[in-house]
PAGUTI-687820 format. One record per atom (N, C-alpha, C): x, y, z; residue number from 1; atom name. Coordinates in nm, 4 decimals. Layout:
REM residues N
<r c1="X" c2="Y" c3="Z" k="NUM" a="CA"/>
...
***
This chain:
REM residues 93
<r c1="-4.7534" c2="-8.8574" c3="-3.4595" k="1" a="N"/>
<r c1="-4.8260" c2="-8.7711" c3="-3.5654" k="1" a="CA"/>
<r c1="-4.8213" c2="-8.8660" c3="-3.7009" k="1" a="C"/>
<r c1="-4.9403" c2="-8.8232" c3="-3.7666" k="2" a="N"/>
<r c1="-4.8991" c2="-8.8659" c3="-3.9186" k="2" a="CA"/>
<r c1="-4.7868" c2="-8.8134" c3="-3.9805" k="2" a="C"/>
<r c1="-4.7423" c2="-8.8464" c3="-4.1002" k="3" a="N"/>
<r c1="-4.6328" c2="-8.8137" c3="-4.1571" k="3" a="CA"/>
<r c1="-4.6588" c2="-8.6675" c3="-4.2101" k="3" a="C"/>
<r c1="-4.7704" c2="-8.6227" c3="-4.2347" k="4" a="N"/>
<r c1="-4.8187" c2="-8.5140" c3="-4.2913" k="4" a="CA"/>
<r c1="-4.8689" c2="-8.4258" c3="-4.2008" k="4" a="C"/>
<r c1="-4.8688" c2="-8.4448" c3="-4.0520" k="5" a="N"/>
<r c1="-4.9325" c2="-8.3366" c3="-3.9562" k="5" a="CA"/>
<r c1="-4.8338" c2="-8.3272" c3="-3.8814" k="5" a="C"/>
<r c1="-4.8254" c2="-8.1846" c3="-3.8329" k="6" a="N"/>
<r c1="-4.7311" c2="-8.1439" c3="-3.7318" k="6" a="CA"/>
<r c1="-4.8056" c2="-8.0766" c3="-3.6017" k="6" a="C"/>
<r c1="-4.7468" c2="-8.0712" c3="-3.4998" k="7" a="N"/>
<r c1="-4.7794" c2="-7.9649" c3="-3.4156" k="7" a="CA"/>
<r c1="-4.7407" c2="-7.8626" c3="-3.3959" k="7" a="C"/>
<r c1="-4.7703" c2="-7.7705" c3="-3.3223" k="8" a="N"/>
<r c1="-4.6940" c2="-7.6163" c3="-3.2774" k="8" a="CA"/>
<r c1="-4.5651" c2="-7.6521" c3="-3.2313" k="8" a="C"/>
<r c1="-4.5354" c2="-7.7604" c3="-3.2190" k="9" a="N"/>
<r c1="-4.3907" c2="-7.7659" c3="-3.1447" k="9" a="CA"/>
<r c1="-4.2870" c2="-7.8314" c3="-3.2461" k="9" a="C"/>
<r c1="-4.3282" c2="-7.8997" c3="-3.3338" k="10" a="N"/>
<r c1="-4.2279" c2="-7.9657" c3="-3.4282" k="10" a="CA"/>
<r c1="-4.2286" c2="-7.9077" c3="-3.5874" k="10" a="C"/>
<r c1="-4.2946" c2="-7.8018" c3="-3.5995" k="11" a="N"/>
<r c1="-4.2835" c2="-7.7343" c3="-3.7473" k="11" a="CA"/>
<r c1="-4.1461" c2="-7.6857" c3="-3.7902" k="11" a="C"/>
<r c1="-4.0751" c2="-7.6172" c3="-3.7228" k="12" a="N"/>
<r c1="-3.9442" c2="-7.5842" c3="-3.7160" k="12" a="CA"/>
<r c1="-3.8427" c2="-7.6653" c3="-3.7772" k="12" a="C"/>
<r c1="-3.8298" c2="-7.7841" c3="-3.7187" k="13" a="N"/>
<r c1="-3.7197" c2="-7.8607" c3="-3.7925" k="13" a="CA"/>
<r c1="-3.7247" c2="-7.9172" c3="-3.9326" k="13" a="C"/>
<r c1="-3.8458" c2="-7.8935" c3="-4.0135" k="14" a="N"/>
<r c1="-3.8416" c2="-7.9583" c3="-4.1339" k="14" a="CA"/>
<r c1="-3.8172" c2="-7.8583" c3="-4.2456" k="14" a="C"/>
<r c1="-3.7296" c2="-7.8667" c3="-4.3148" k="15" a="N"/>
<r c1="-3.6615" c2="-7.7764" c3="-4.4303" k="15" a="CA"/>
<r c1="-3.7366" c2="-7.8180" c3="-4.5492" k="15" a="C"/>
<r c1="-3.8052" c2="-7.6853" c3="-4.5977" k="16" a="N"/>
<r c1="-3.8756" c2="-7.6845" c3="-4.7182" k="16" a="CA"/>
<r c1="-3.8224" c2="-7.6213" c3="-4.8293" k="16" a="C"/>
<r c1="-3.8503" c2="-7.6895" c3="-4.9522" k="17" a="N"/>
<r c1="-3.7870" c2="-7.6332" c3="-5.0569" k="17" a="CA"/>
<r c1="-3.8727" c2="-7.6127" c3="-5.1549" k="17" a="C"/>
<r c1="-3.9078" c2="-7.4936" c3="-5.2186" k="18" a="N"/>
<r c1="-4.0045" c2="-7.4291" c3="-5.3032" k="18" a="CA"/>
<r c1="-3.9549" c2="-7.4827" c3="-5.4615" k="18" a="C"/>
<r c1="-4.0318" c2="-7.5187" c3="-5.5475" k="19" a="N"/>
<r c1="-3.9919" c2="-7.5212" c3="-5.6731" k="19" a="CA"/>
<r c1="-4.0851" c2="-7.4338" c3="-5.7413" k="19" a="C"/>
<r c1="-4.0646" c2="-7.3804" c3="-5.8624" k="20" a="N"/>
<r c1="-4.1308" c2="-7.2735" c3="-5.9443" k="20" a="CA"/>
<r c1="-4.2605" c2="-7.3385" c3="-5.9499" k="20" a="C"/>
<r c1="-4.3591" c2="-7.2376" c3="-5.9284" k="21" a="N"/>
<r c1="-4.5273" c2="-7.2794" c3="-5.9076" k="21" a="CA"/>
<r c1="-4.5731" c2="-7.3809" c3="-5.7925" k="21" a="C"/>
<r c1="-4.4638" c2="-7.4295" c3="-5.7270" k="22" a="N"/>
<r c1="-4.5117" c2="-7.4869" c3="-5.5947" k="22" a="CA"/>
<r c1="-4.5823" c2="-7.4245" c3="-5.4986" k="22" a="C"/>
<r c1="-4.6776" c2="-7.5296" c3="-5.4321" k="23" a="N"/>
<r c1="-4.7486" c2="-7.4790" c3="-5.3229" k="23" a="CA"/>
<r c1="-4.7213" c2="-7.5931" c3="-5.2156" k="23" a="C"/>
<r c1="-4.6481" c2="-7.5536" c3="-5.0974" k="24" a="N"/>
<r c1="-4.6531" c2="-7.6180" c3="-5.0100" k="24" a="CA"/>
<r c1="-4.7433" c2="-7.6071" c3="-4.8783" k="24" a="C"/>
<r c1="-4.8300" c2="-7.7391" c3="-4.8604" k="25" a="N"/>
<r c1="-4.9035" c2="-7.7239" c3="-4.7200" k="25" a="CA"/>
<r c1="-4.8747" c2="-7.7768" c3="-4.6304" k="25" a="C"/>
<r c1="-4.8552" c2="-7.7084" c3="-4.5151" k="26" a="N"/>
<r c1="-4.8208" c2="-7.7886" c3="-4.3726" k="26" a="CA"/>
<r c1="-4.9311" c2="-7.7968" c3="-4.2897" k="26" a="C"/>
<r c1="-4.9900" c2="-7.9221" c3="-4.2694" k="27" a="N"/>
<r c1="-5.1103" c2="-7.9337" c3="-4.1519" k="27" a="CA"/>
<r c1="-5.0517" c2="-7.9307" c3="-4.0358" k="27" a="C"/>
<r c1="-5.1018" c2="-7.8473" c3="-3.9417" k="28" a="N"/>
<r c1="-5.0474" c2="-7.8292" c3="-3.8117" k="28" a="CA"/>
<r c1="-5.1379" c2="-7.8423" c3="-3.6919" k="28" a="C"/>
<r c1="-5.1589" c2="-7.9424" c3="-3.6344" k="29" a="N"/>
<r c1="-5.2512" c2="-7.9893" c3="-3.5366" k="29" a="CA"/>
<r c1="-5.2654" c2="-7.8676" c3="-3.4417" k="29" a="C"/>
<r c1="-5.3567" c2="-7.8014" c3="-3.4118" k="30" a="N"/>
<r c1="-5.3818" c2="-7.7018" c3="-3.2971" k="30" a="CA"/>
<r c1="-5.3451" c2="-7.5634" c3="-3.3549" k="30" a="C"/>
<r c1="-5.3426" c2="-7.5323" c3="-3.4977" k="31" a="N"/>
<r c1="-5.2867" c2="-7.4159" c3="-3.5451" k="31" a="CA"/>
<r c1="-5.4444" c2="-7.3360" c3="-3.5715" k="31" a="C"/>
<r c1="-5.4654" c2="-7.2027" c3="-3.5286" k="32" a="N"/>
<r c1="-5.5955" c2="-7.1247" c3="-3.5473" k="32" a="CA"/>
<r c1="-5.5053" c2="-6.9924" c3="-3.5482" k="32" a="C"/>
<r c1="-5.5663" c2="-6.9424" c3="-3.6762" k="33" a="N"/>
<r c1="-5.5150" c2="-6.7891" c3="-3.6952" k="33" a="CA"/>
<r c1="-5.5607" c2="-6.6831" c3="-3.5950" k="33" a="C"/>
<r c1="-5.6587" c2="-6.7443" c3="-3.5323" k="34" a="N"/>
<r c1="-5.7097" c2="-6.6417" c3="-3.4089" k="34" a="CA"/>
<r c1="-5.6194" c2="-6.6252" c3="-3.2965" k="34" a="C"/>
<r c1="-5.5257" c2="-6.7509" c3="-3.2673" k="35" a="N"/>
<r c1="-5.4231" c2="-6.7570" c3="-3.1681" k="35" a="CA"/>
<r c1="-5.2932" c2="-6.7780" c3="-3.1892" k="35" a="C"/>
<r c1="-5.2602" c2="-6.7889" c3="-3.3110" k="36" a="N"/>
<r c1="-5.1192" c2="-6.8268" c3="-3.3621" k="36" a="CA"/>
<r c1="-5.0968" c2="-6.7744" c3="-3.4924" k="36" a="C"/>
<r c1="-4.9577" c2="-6.7609" c3="-3.5086" k="37" a="N"/>
<r c1="-4.9009" c2="-6.6979" c3="-3.6158" k="37" a="CA"/>
<r c1="-4.7988" c2="-6.7953" c3="-3.6735" k="37" a="C"/>
<r c1="-4.7525" c2="-6.7556" c3="-3.8135" k="38" a="N"/>
<r c1="-4.6509" c2="-6.8426" c3="-3.8805" k="38" a="CA"/>
<r c1="-4.5717" c2="-6.7347" c3="-3.9353" k="38" a="C"/>
<r c1="-4.4458" c2="-6.7775" c3="-3.9503" k="39" a="N"/>
<r c1="-4.3287" c2="-6.6978" c3="-3.9984" k="39" a="CA"/>
<r c1="-4.2417" c2="-6.7691" c3="-4.1137" k="39" a="C"/>
<r c1="-4.2260" c2="-6.7460" c3="-4.2051" k="40" a="N"/>
<r c1="-4.1170" c2="-6.7734" c3="-4.3101" k="40" a="CA"/>
<r c1="-3.9786" c2="-6.7575" c3="-4.2842" k="40" a="C"/>
<r c1="-3.9003" c2="-6.8632" c3="-4.2400" k="41" a="N"/>
<r c1="-3.7682" c2="-6.8338" c3="-4.2151" k="41" a="CA"/>
<r c1="-3.6789" c2="-6.8833" c3="-4.3403" k="41" a="C"/>
<r c1="-3.6159" c2="-6.7954" c3="-4.4179" k="42" a="N"/>
<r c1="-3.5329" c2="-6.8288" c3="-4.4891" k="42" a="CA"/>
<r c1="-3.4111" c2="-6.8827" c3="-4.4614" k="42" a="C"/>
<r c1="-3.3423" c2="-7.0024" c3="-4.5071" k="43" a="N"/>
<r c1="-3.2332" c2="-7.0728" c3="-4.4349" k="43" a="CA"/>
<r c1="-3.1109" c2="-7.0007" c3="-4.4893" k="43" a="C"/>
<r c1="-3.1320" c2="-6.9439" c3="-4.6226" k="44" a="N"/>
<r c1="-2.9968" c2="-6.8797" c3="-4.7105" k="44" a="CA"/>
<r c1="-3.0244" c2="-6.7246" c3="-4.7216" k="44" a="C"/>
<r c1="-2.9097" c2="-6.6584" c3="-4.7352" k="45" a="N"/>
<r c1="-2.9338" c2="-6.5075" c3="-4.8079" k="45" a="CA"/>
<r c1="-2.9772" c2="-6.5204" c3="-4.9395" k="45" a="C"/>
<r c1="-3.0418" c2="-6.4212" c3="-4.9787" k="46" a="N"/>
<r c1="-3.0941" c2="-6.3857" c3="-5.1103" k="46" a="CA"/>
<r c1="-2.9777" c2="-6.4083" c3="-5.1944" k="46" a="C"/>
<r c1="-2.9795" c2="-6.4734" c3="-5.3210" k="47" a="N"/>
<r c1="-2.8600" c2="-6.5196" c3="-5.4074" k="47" a="CA"/>
<r c1="-2.8548" c2="-6.3737" c3="-5.4850" k="47" a="C"/>
<r c1="-2.9539" c2="-6.3210" c3="-5.5090" k="48" a="N"/>
<r c1="-2.9809" c2="-6.2021" c3="-5.6202" k="48" a="CA"/>
<r c1="-3.0915" c2="-6.1420" c3="-5.5916" k="48" a="C"/>
<r c1="-3.1221" c2="-6.0352" c3="-5.6622" k="49" a="N"/>
<r c1="-3.2629" c2="-5.9694" c3="-5.6897" k="49" a="CA"/>
<r c1="-3.3762" c2="-6.0056" c3="-5.7702" k="49" a="C"/>
<r c1="-3.3659" c2="-6.1105" c3="-5.8116" k="50" a="N"/>
<r c1="-3.4646" c2="-6.1602" c3="-5.9061" k="50" a="CA"/>
<r c1="-3.5885" c2="-6.2608" c3="-5.8134" k="50" a="C"/>
<r c1="-3.6727" c2="-6.2635" c3="-5.8639" k="51" a="N"/>
<r c1="-3.7857" c2="-6.3478" c3="-5.8036" k="51" a="CA"/>
<r c1="-3.7649" c2="-6.4595" c3="-5.7326" k="51" a="C"/>
<r c1="-3.6452" c2="-6.5364" c3="-5.7842" k="52" a="N"/>
<r c1="-3.6320" c2="-6.6693" c3="-5.7577" k="52" a="CA"/>
<r c1="-3.5979" c2="-6.6522" c3="-5.5864" k="52" a="C"/>
<r c1="-3.5162" c2="-6.5476" c3="-5.5587" k="53" a="N"/>
<r c1="-3.4868" c2="-6.5555" c3="-5.4103" k="53" a="CA"/>
<r c1="-3.5859" c2="-6.4617" c3="-5.3359" k="53" a="C"/>
<r c1="-3.7091" c2="-6.4257" c3="-5.3722" k="54" a="N"/>
<r c1="-3.7916" c2="-6.3324" c3="-5.2971" k="54" a="CA"/>
<r c1="-3.8623" c2="-6.4343" c3="-5.2109" k="54" a="C"/>
<r c1="-3.9303" c2="-6.3777" c3="-5.1063" k="55" a="N"/>
<r c1="-4.0097" c2="-6.4260" c3="-5.0034" k="55" a="CA"/>
<r c1="-4.1483" c2="-6.4810" c3="-5.0566" k="55" a="C"/>
<r c1="-4.1679" c2="-6.5933" c3="-5.0359" k="56" a="N"/>
<r c1="-4.2943" c2="-6.6435" c3="-5.1195" k="56" a="CA"/>
<r c1="-4.4136" c2="-6.5949" c3="-5.0487" k="56" a="C"/>
<r c1="-4.5229" c2="-6.6286" c3="-5.1049" k="57" a="N"/>
<r c1="-4.6843" c2="-6.5968" c3="-5.0496" k="57" a="CA"/>
<r c1="-4.7017" c2="-6.6947" c3="-4.9494" k="57" a="C"/>
<r c1="-4.7604" c2="-6.6554" c3="-4.8230" k="58" a="N"/>
<r c1="-4.8173" c2="-6.7297" c3="-4.7420" k="58" a="CA"/>
<r c1="-4.9625" c2="-6.6837" c3="-4.6921" k="58" a="C"/>
<r c1="-5.0135" c2="-6.7913" c3="-4.6578" k="59" a="N"/>
<r c1="-5.1735" c2="-6.7854" c3="-4.5951" k="59" a="CA"/>
<r c1="-5.1977" c2="-6.8774" c3="-4.5086" k="59" a="C"/>
<r c1="-5.2720" c2="-6.8670" c3="-4.4258" k="60" a="N"/>
<r c1="-5.2822" c2="-6.9304" c3="-4.2957" k="60" a="CA"/>
<r c1="-5.4330" c2="-6.9561" c3="-4.2883" k="60" a="C"/>
<r c1="-5.4845" c2="-7.0801" c3="-4.2171" k="61" a="N"/>
<r c1="-5.6230" c2="-7.1196" c3="-4.2002" k="61" a="CA"/>
<r c1="-5.6080" c2="-7.1959" c3="-4.0725" k="61" a="C"/>
<r c1="-5.7319" c2="-7.2595" c3="-4.0531" k="62" a="N"/>
<r c1="-5.7332" c2="-7.3557" c3="-3.9174" k="62" a="CA"/>
<r c1="-5.6845" c2="-7.4504" c3="-3.9345" k="62" a="C"/>
<r c1="-5.5684" c2="-7.5005" c3="-3.8856" k="63" a="N"/>
<r c1="-5.4959" c2="-7.6417" c3="-3.9228" k="63" a="CA"/>
<r c1="-5.4088" c2="-7.6492" c3="-3.9977" k="63" a="C"/>
<r c1="-5.3666" c2="-7.5266" c3="-4.0791" k="64" a="N"/>
<r c1="-5.2616" c2="-7.5344" c3="-4.2105" k="64" a="CA"/>
<r c1="-5.2051" c2="-7.4191" c3="-4.2286" k="64" a="C"/>
<r c1="-5.0968" c2="-7.4356" c3="-4.2685" k="65" a="N"/>
<r c1="-5.0286" c2="-7.2944" c3="-4.3268" k="65" a="CA"/>
<r c1="-4.9972" c2="-7.3424" c3="-4.5166" k="65" a="C"/>
<r c1="-5.0102" c2="-7.2480" c3="-4.5697" k="66" a="N"/>
<r c1="-5.0068" c2="-7.2866" c3="-4.7310" k="66" a="CA"/>
<r c1="-4.8904" c2="-7.1701" c3="-4.7793" k="66" a="C"/>
<r c1="-4.7920" c2="-7.2425" c3="-4.8248" k="67" a="N"/>
<r c1="-4.6939" c2="-7.1328" c3="-4.8797" k="67" a="CA"/>
<r c1="-4.6731" c2="-7.1693" c3="-5.0274" k="67" a="C"/>
<r c1="-4.6842" c2="-7.0508" c3="-5.1180" k="68" a="N"/>
<r c1="-4.6941" c2="-7.0583" c3="-5.2726" k="68" a="CA"/>
<r c1="-4.5674" c2="-6.9747" c3="-5.3067" k="68" a="C"/>
<r c1="-4.4862" c2="-7.0290" c3="-5.4207" k="69" a="N"/>
<r c1="-4.3655" c2="-6.9423" c3="-5.4685" k="69" a="CA"/>
<r c1="-4.4279" c2="-6.8278" c3="-5.5059" k="69" a="C"/>
<r c1="-4.5564" c2="-6.7914" c3="-5.5380" k="70" a="N"/>
<r c1="-4.5978" c2="-6.6695" c3="-5.5933" k="70" a="CA"/>
<r c1="-4.7274" c2="-6.6562" c3="-5.5637" k="70" a="C"/>
<r c1="-4.7793" c2="-6.4984" c3="-5.5451" k="71" a="N"/>
<r c1="-4.9124" c2="-6.4864" c3="-5.4851" k="71" a="CA"/>
<r c1="-4.9934" c2="-6.5414" c3="-5.6268" k="71" a="C"/>
<r c1="-5.1281" c2="-6.5965" c3="-5.5741" k="72" a="N"/>
<r c1="-5.1996" c2="-6.6743" c3="-5.6618" k="72" a="CA"/>
<r c1="-5.2487" c2="-6.5864" c3="-5.7725" k="72" a="C"/>
<r c1="-5.2406" c2="-6.4459" c3="-5.7709" k="73" a="N"/>
<r c1="-5.3183" c2="-6.3777" c3="-5.8444" k="73" a="CA"/>
<r c1="-5.2012" c2="-6.3016" c3="-5.9502" k="73" a="C"/>
<r c1="-5.0801" c2="-6.3267" c3="-5.9215" k="74" a="N"/>
<r c1="-4.9986" c2="-6.2979" c3="-6.0088" k="74" a="CA"/>
<r c1="-4.9504" c2="-6.3778" c3="-6.1363" k="74" a="C"/>
<r c1="-4.9393" c2="-6.3061" c3="-6.2446" k="75" a="N"/>
<r c1="-4.9289" c2="-6.3481" c3="-6.3914" k="75" a="CA"/>
<r c1="-4.7993" c2="-6.4282" c3="-6.3933" k="75" a="C"/>
<r c1="-4.8148" c2="-6.5393" c3="-6.4846" k="76" a="N"/>
<r c1="-4.6727" c2="-6.5887" c3="-6.5334" k="76" a="CA"/>
<r c1="-4.6675" c2="-6.7200" c3="-6.4445" k="76" a="C"/>
<r c1="-4.5379" c2="-6.7978" c3="-6.4750" k="77" a="N"/>
<r c1="-4.5285" c2="-6.8831" c3="-6.4068" k="77" a="CA"/>
<r c1="-4.3789" c2="-6.8855" c3="-6.3071" k="77" a="C"/>
<r c1="-4.3333" c2="-6.7555" c3="-6.3007" k="78" a="N"/>
<r c1="-4.2106" c2="-6.7631" c3="-6.2218" k="78" a="CA"/>
<r c1="-4.2243" c2="-6.6899" c3="-6.0788" k="78" a="C"/>
<r c1="-4.1601" c2="-6.7652" c3="-5.9837" k="79" a="N"/>
<r c1="-4.1733" c2="-6.7470" c3="-5.8587" k="79" a="CA"/>
<r c1="-4.0482" c2="-6.7722" c3="-5.7793" k="79" a="C"/>
<r c1="-4.0753" c2="-6.7892" c3="-5.6443" k="80" a="N"/>
<r c1="-3.9465" c2="-6.8063" c3="-5.5439" k="80" a="CA"/>
<r c1="-3.9202" c2="-6.9534" c3="-5.5359" k="80" a="C"/>
<r c1="-3.7936" c2="-6.9760" c3="-5.5276" k="81" a="N"/>
<r c1="-3.7525" c2="-7.1094" c3="-5.5216" k="81" a="CA"/>
<r c1="-3.6447" c2="-7.1286" c3="-5.3758" k="81" a="C"/>
<r c1="-3.6725" c2="-7.0600" c3="-5.2830" k="82" a="N"/>
<r c1="-3.5909" c2="-7.0450" c3="-5.1707" k="82" a="CA"/>
<r c1="-3.6176" c2="-7.1895" c3="-5.0992" k="82" a="C"/>
<r c1="-3.5332" c2="-7.2264" c3="-5.0088" k="83" a="N"/>
<r c1="-3.5500" c2="-7.3009" c3="-4.8976" k="83" a="CA"/>
<r c1="-3.6155" c2="-7.2367" c3="-4.7434" k="83" a="C"/>
<r c1="-3.6497" c2="-7.2998" c3="-4.6647" k="84" a="N"/>
<r c1="-3.7329" c2="-7.2444" c3="-4.5802" k="84" a="CA"/>
<r c1="-3.7622" c2="-7.3200" c3="-4.4626" k="84" a="C"/>
<r c1="-3.7839" c2="-7.2478" c3="-4.3365" k="85" a="N"/>
<r c1="-3.8455" c2="-7.3403" c3="-4.2256" k="85" a="CA"/>
<r c1="-3.9563" c2="-7.2581" c3="-4.1811" k="85" a="C"/>
<r c1="-4.0524" c2="-7.3248" c3="-4.1014" k="86" a="N"/>
<r c1="-4.1841" c2="-7.2500" c3="-4.0530" k="86" a="CA"/>
<r c1="-4.1541" c2="-7.2109" c3="-3.9221" k="86" a="C"/>
<r c1="-4.1542" c2="-7.1301" c3="-3.8697" k="87" a="N"/>
<r c1="-4.1790" c2="-7.0831" c3="-3.7228" k="87" a="CA"/>
<r c1="-4.3229" c2="-7.0716" c3="-3.7006" k="87" a="C"/>
<r c1="-4.3748" c2="-7.1233" c3="-3.6260" k="88" a="N"/>
<r c1="-4.5256" c2="-7.1429" c3="-3.5879" k="88" a="CA"/>
<r c1="-4.5453" c2="-7.1300" c3="-3.4242" k="88" a="C"/>
<r c1="-4.6090" c2="-6.9987" c3="-3.3861" k="89" a="N"/>
<r c1="-4.6097" c2="-6.9815" c3="-3.2217" k="89" a="CA"/>
<r c1="-4.7796" c2="-6.9663" c3="-3.2163" k="89" a="C"/>
<r c1="-4.7993" c2="-6.9979" c3="-3.0828" k="90" a="N"/>
<r c1="-4.9223" c2="-6.9748" c3="-3.0211" k="90" a="CA"/>
<r c1="-4.8998" c2="-6.8295" c3="-2.9459" k="90" a="C"/>
<r c1="-4.9973" c2="-6.7104" c3="-2.9571" k="91" a="N"/>
<r c1="-4.9581" c2="-6.5877" c3="-2.8677" k="91" a="CA"/>
<r c1="-5.0575" c2="-6.5785" c3="-2.7807" k="91" a="C"/>
<r c1="-5.1833" c2="-6.6584" c3="-2.7816" k="92" a="N"/>
<r c1="-5.3073" c2="-6.6449" c3="-2.6956" k="92" a="CA"/>
<r c1="-5.3767" c2="-6.7316" c3="-2.6593" k="92" a="C"/>
<r c1="-5.3971" c2="-6.8015" c3="-2.5574" k="93" a="N"/>
<r c1="-5.4776" c2="-6.9084" c3="-2.5163" k="93" a="CA"/>
<r c1="-5.6141" c2="-6.9312" c3="-2.5125" k="93" a="C"/>
***
């Protein structure tokens, strides 16, 4: 695979780290929202009740999963800074 393209089978081993205001785009060959799903798996327990430990915003599209530290319509620059892995699964052929 090219360095920035994953398959449905190799997305989980990558450890992603969000920075404030960051957008992480994972290109995943064969990913289709009609037949696949993606789940954010935090690698550490929440450190506190603040937004830095919150689950980030995720959107999916054909061939990609996009994770943002906060919802795009949310005001301000503060958002999640968690480390996570993506679990990507095909649920129907």
